[in-house]
C-alpha positions in Angstrom: 0.1 -0.1 -0.1 1.1 3.6 -1.3 0.8 6.3 1.9 1.1 9.6 0.4 2.3 12.1 3.0 2.3 16.5 2.5 5.6 17.3 1.8 4.7 20.4 4.4 7.7 22.8 6.4 7.2 22.5 9.8 7.1 26.4 10.5 4.0 26.5 8.0 2.0 23.0 9.8 -0.2 25.1 11.6 -1.3 27.2 9.2 -1.5 24.3 6.9 -4.0 22.6 9.7 -6.0 25.5 9.3 -6.3 25.7 5.6 -7.4 21.7 6.0 -10.1 22.7 8.5 -11.8 26.2 6.7 -12.1 23.5 3.7 -13.4 20.6 5.6 -16.1 23.0 7.8 -17.3 23.9 4.0 -19.3 27.3 5.2 -20.7 25.7 8.6 -20.0 28.5 10.3 -19.7 32.1 10.1 -16.5 33.8 9.7 -17.0 36.4 12.3 -15.2 36.7 15.9 -16.0 33.4 16.7 -14.6 31.1 14.0 -10.9 31.6 15.2 -12.5 29.9 18.6 -13.7 27.7 17.0 -11.8 26.5 14.7 -8.4 26.4 17.2 -10.5 24.0 19.8 -11.2 21.8 16.7 -7.5 22.1 15.8 -6.8 20.6 19.4 -9.3 17.8 19.7 -9.7 17.1 15.6 -13.7 17.3 16.6 -15.5 19.1 14.0 -18.6 18.5 16.5 -17.6 21.4 18.2 -18.0 24.0 14.8 -21.8 23.1 16.1 -21.7 22.8 20.1 -19.8 25.8 21.3 -22.2 28.7 22.1 -21.5 32.1 23.1 -23.3 34.8 24.9 -24.1 37.9 23.5 -20.8 39.9 22.3 -18.5 37.6 24.4 -15.9 37.5 22.5 -15.6 41.8 22.6 -16.0 41.3 26.2 -13.3 38.6 26.5 -10.9 40.7 25.0 -11.7 43.4 26.6 -11.2 42.1 30.3 -8.2 41.0 29.3 -7.0 44.0 28.3 -7.6 45.5 32.0 -5.3 43.0 32.8 -7.8 40.0 33.5 -6.4 36.8 35.3 -7.4 33.1 34.6 -8.6 30.4 37.0 -8.3 27.4 35.3 -9.5 23.9 37.6 -6.6 21.6 36.2 -2.8 22.1 36.1 -3.1 20.7 33.2 -5.4 23.7 31.5 -3.2 26.0 33.3 0.0 24.5 31.6 -1.5 25.0 28.3 -2.8 28.5 28.5 0.2 30.8 27.0 1.0 32.7 30.3 3.7 35.2 28.6 0.3 36.2 25.9 -1.8 37.0 29.0 1.2 38.4 31.2 1.4 41.4 28.2 -1.5 42.6 29.4 -0.5 42.4 33.7 -2.8 39.0 34.0 -1.2 35.7 35.3 -3.2 32.0 35.5 -4.2 30.5 38.7 -5.2 27.0 39.9 -5.4 26.4 43.4 -6.3 22.3 43.0 -2.8 21.5 44.6 -3.1 24.0 47.3 -3.1 22.5 50.8 -5.8 25.3 52.5 -7.8 23.9 49.2 -7.4 20.3 50.0 -7.9 21.1 53.8 -11.9 22.8 53.1 -12.5 20.0 50.8 -12.2 17.8 53.2 -13.8 19.5 55.8 -17.0 20.6 53.7 -17.1 17.0 51.8 -17.0 18.7 48.7 -14.3 18.1 45.7 -11.2 20.7 45.7 -13.1 22.2 42.2 -15.3 23.4 44.3 -13.0 24.4 47.4 -11.2 26.1 44.5 -13.3 28.7 43.4 -14.3 29.6 46.7 -10.8 30.6 46.7 -10.6 32.0 43.6 -13.7 34.0 44.5 -11.9 35.9 47.3 -9.1 37.4 44.9 -9.0 40.8 43.9 -9.1 40.4 40.6 -11.1 40.7 37.3 -11.1 36.9 36.7 -12.0 34.9 33.4 -13.0 30.7 34.8 -11.4 28.1 32.1 -13.2 24.8 33.7 -12.4 22.1 31.6 -12.5 18.8 34.0 -14.9 19.7 36.7 -18.5 20.3 36.6 -18.7 20.8 40.5 -16.6 23.9 39.5 -19.3 24.9 37.0 -21.9 24.5 39.5 -20.1 26.5 42.3 -19.5 29.4 40.2 -23.1 29.1 39.5 -23.6 29.4 43.6 -21.5 32.4 43.8 -23.0 34.4 41.5 -25.9 33.6 42.3 -25.2 34.7 46.3 -23.2 37.7 44.4 -20.0 36.8 45.8 -18.5 36.8 42.2 -18.8 38.6 38.7 -16.5 37.0 35.8 -15.4 39.1 33.1 -16.0 35.3 31.3 -16.7 31.7 32.3 -15.4 29.2 29.5 -17.8 25.7 30.5 -16.1 22.6 29.1 -15.7 20.1 31.5 -15.7 16.3 29.7 -17.3 13.5 31.2 -20.5 12.1 32.6 -21.6 13.3 35.8 -23.8 16.6 36.1 -21.6 17.7 33.0 -24.0 18.4 31.1 -26.2 19.7 33.6 -23.6 22.2 35.2 -23.2 23.6 31.4 -26.9 25.0 31.1 -26.5 26.6 34.2 -24.0 28.8 33.1 -25.8 29.4 30.0 -29.2 30.2 32.5 -27.1 33.1 34.1 -26.4 36.6 32.8 -22.4 36.1 32.3 -20.2 36.0 29.6 -19.9 32.7 28.4 -18.1 30.4 26.1 -19.6 26.9 27.2 -19.1 23.1 24.9 -22.7 22.2 24.7 -23.1 18.4 26.0 -20.4 16.0 27.2 -17.6 16.8 25.4 -14.6 19.6 26.6 -11.4 19.3 28.4 -8.2 21.2 29.8 -7.1 21.4 26.5 -10.1 23.0 24.6 -9.9 25.4 27.5 -6.7 26.1 27.7 -7.7 26.1 23.7 -10.6 28.7 23.6 -8.2 31.5 26.2 -5.4 31.3 23.5 -7.6 31.9 20.6 -9.0 34.8 22.4 -5.2 35.6 23.5 -4.2 35.3 19.6 -6.3 37.7 18.5 -5.2 40.2 20.6 -1.3 39.1 19.6 -2.6 39.8 16.3 -3.6 43.3 17.3 -0.4 44.6 18.4 
């Protein structure tokens, strides 16, 4: 069997990947401000279903970019998500990336309250005196706690990226976030992951890099 390989220079691989994605989408999505986010998620996951399942609140891209420019920080629910976000690009605007999941006080609080660490880490994040973007790719309990904190008026996120993956309360937690008057980008259904959360953050950051 003969297998034909594309002759693509290393520096052109990403560009060629996005050309393939655009071609295979075949006009399924509008080429608007959301397109680069959808395409980057597809690039990360090789899953074209995100073209249909990524949900965006009204003017969320504009609002998110403005928040980053103001120095908003990003809170993730996994170290993997934190590792995947382009911290150098975020730092240009004064922002940092936080993940409290491994903190001893979070572990102690979770044990005391019989909750998940993700729940306790959202409580810790709510105490930060910074404008915050939440990038949740693993724990639906983090989204549920964010929903509660917003309802209790203890936090007012600049953006919630709700893309946890799995089966238990995953779909429901995403629907809770979409029921709020808060900027969101949500992957409806069971699919998602820390890599998807990081990809969405990076898509926003790369938009700003292109402006500079």
